[in-house]
C-alpha positions as CSV (number, residue, x, y, z in Angstrom):
1,M,9.7,-31.0,4.3
2,S,8.6,-28.7,1.6
3,E,9.2,-24.8,2.0
4,L,6.2,-22.8,3.4
5,L,4.6,-20.5,0.8
6,A,2.5,-17.4,1.4
7,K,-0.6,-19.3,0.9
8,D,0.1,-21.6,3.8
9,V,0.5,-19.0,6.4
10,M,-1.8,-15.9,5.1
11,V,-5.0,-15.0,6.8
12,K,-7.6,-15.6,4.3
13,K,-10.3,-13.7,5.8
14,V,-9.1,-10.0,5.2
15,I,-10.5,-7.0,6.9
16,T,-10.6,-4.0,4.6
17,I,-12.0,-0.6,4.3
18,N,-13.1,1.4,1.3
19,K,-11.0,4.1,0.1
20,E,-14.3,6.5,0.3
21,A,-14.7,5.6,4.1
22,S,-14.2,8.4,6.7
23,V,-10.9,8.5,8.7
24,A,-13.3,7.9,11.6
25,E,-14.6,4.8,10.1
26,L,-11.1,3.7,9.7
27,S,-10.3,4.2,13.4
28,D,-13.2,2.5,14.8
29,L,-12.4,-0.5,12.5
30,L,-8.7,-0.7,13.6
31,I,-10.0,-0.5,17.4
32,K,-12.8,-2.8,17.0
33,N,-10.7,-5.5,15.4
34,K,-7.5,-4.9,17.5
35,I,-5.3,-4.4,14.5
36,S,-3.0,-1.9,13.4
37,G,-3.6,-1.6,9.6
38,V,-5.9,-2.6,7.0
39,P,-5.8,-3.0,3.0
40,V,-7.8,-0.2,1.2
41,V,-9.9,-1.1,-1.6
42,N,-12.0,0.7,-4.2
43,D,-15.4,-0.1,-5.1
44,D,-14.4,-3.2,-7.2
45,G,-12.7,-4.6,-4.4
46,R,-9.4,-4.0,-6.0
47,L,-6.3,-2.9,-3.6
48,V,-5.6,0.7,-4.0
49,G,-3.6,1.2,-0.6
50,I,-2.9,0.3,3.2
51,A,-4.1,2.4,5.9
52,T,-2.3,2.1,9.5
53,E,-2.3,3.6,12.8
54,G,0.8,5.5,11.6
55,D,-1.1,7.2,9.0
56,L,-3.6,8.2,11.5
57,I,-1.0,9.4,14.0
58,V,0.2,12.1,11.3
59,R,-3.2,13.9,11.8
60,D,-2.5,14.2,15.6
61,A,0.9,15.4,15.1
62,D,2.1,18.8,15.1
63,L,2.5,20.0,11.2
64,H,5.7,21.7,10.9
65,F,6.2,24.2,7.9
66,P,9.4,23.5,6.0
67,R,12.2,25.9,6.7
68,Y,13.5,28.0,4.0
69,F,15.5,31.1,2.9
70,K,15.3,33.7,0.3
71,L,18.1,34.2,-2.0
72,L,18.0,36.4,-5.0
73,D,14.0,36.6,-4.8
74,S,13.8,32.7,-4.8
75,I,12.6,30.6,-2.0
76,I,14.9,27.7,-1.0
77,Y,13.4,25.1,1.0
78,L,15.6,23.4,3.5
79,E,13.3,20.4,3.8
80,S,11.3,18.4,1.1
81,L,8.3,20.4,0.1
82,N,6.7,17.1,-1.4
83,K,7.0,15.5,2.1
84,F,5.4,18.5,3.7
85,K,2.4,18.4,1.0
86,R,2.0,14.7,1.8
87,N,1.8,15.5,5.5
88,L,-0.4,18.6,4.9
89,K,-2.8,16.3,2.9
90,K,-2.7,13.5,5.6
91,Y,-3.2,16.3,8.3
92,L,-6.4,17.6,6.7
93,G,-7.6,14.2,5.4
94,I,-11.4,13.2,6.0
95,K,-11.4,10.1,3.8
96,V,-9.2,7.0,4.1
97,E,-8.0,7.9,0.5
98,D,-6.4,11.1,1.7
99,V,-4.5,9.3,4.7
100,M,-3.5,5.9,3.3
101,T,-0.2,4.9,1.7
102,G,-0.7,4.3,-1.9
103,K,2.3,2.2,-2.9
104,V,1.6,-1.2,-1.2
105,K,4.3,-4.2,-1.2
106,T,2.3,-7.2,-1.9
107,V,3.5,-10.8,-2.7
108,K,2.0,-13.8,-4.7
109,E,0.3,-16.8,-3.2
110,D,3.2,-19.0,-4.0
111,T,6.1,-16.5,-2.7
112,P,8.3,-18.6,0.0
113,V,7.6,-17.2,3.4
114,N,11.4,-16.3,4.0
115,E,10.9,-14.0,0.8
116,V,7.8,-12.4,2.4
117,A,9.9,-11.7,5.7
118,N,12.6,-10.1,3.5
119,V,10.1,-8.1,1.8
120,M,8.8,-6.9,5.1
121,I,12.2,-6.1,6.5
122,R,13.6,-4.3,3.4
123,S,10.3,-2.4,3.2
124,N,9.9,-1.6,6.7
125,V,6.2,-2.8,6.7
126,N,4.4,-5.0,9.2
127,R,1.8,-6.4,6.8
128,V,1.7,-7.6,3.2
129,P,-1.3,-8.6,1.0
130,V,-1.3,-11.6,-0.7
131,L,-2.4,-11.7,-4.4
132,D,-3.3,-14.6,-6.6
133,S,-2.1,-14.6,-10.4
134,N,-5.1,-12.2,-11.4
135,G,-4.0,-9.6,-9.0
136,N,-7.0,-10.3,-6.6
137,M,-6.5,-9.7,-3.1
138,V,-6.8,-13.5,-1.4
139,G,-5.0,-13.1,2.0
140,I,-2.6,-10.9,4.1
141,I,0.5,-11.8,6.1
142,T,1.6,-9.9,9.4
143,R,4.9,-10.4,11.0
144,A,3.0,-12.2,13.7
145,D,1.8,-14.8,11.1
146,I,5.5,-15.3,9.9
147,V,6.4,-15.8,13.4
148,K,3.8,-18.3,14.2
149,S,4.7,-20.3,11.0
150,M,8.3,-20.6,12.6
151,V,7.2,-22.4,15.8
């Protein structure tokens, strides 16, 4: 039996959302399709990010200002100021582009399924877009797709 590849288990009809769409449109899309995340594309259809329920939850969470102390007229933050800035941007975001995760883990069509699973586990992600040799998105694989392929 030959090794299963990403192209063998991926979902070819990928639901996507444009980066300029509103956060409300994203919420509606996730609810309507009973999914927890979608690839985000630009006007040319190129993958630019992933938006998930987790990204939307940041908007509903309490925003905590980083703790700091003053030392010799300098402010020293006890928590990551960059993380605070990212969370603030998501908290205030009105476009998908503002709340999405920009660094997307992807795989190629010919990536073995066990490697896809390793990418998901190492990166702690539930879905990975599948790209062809030209970098075009041709599918998506979720953890559920991998489990189905094992049965």
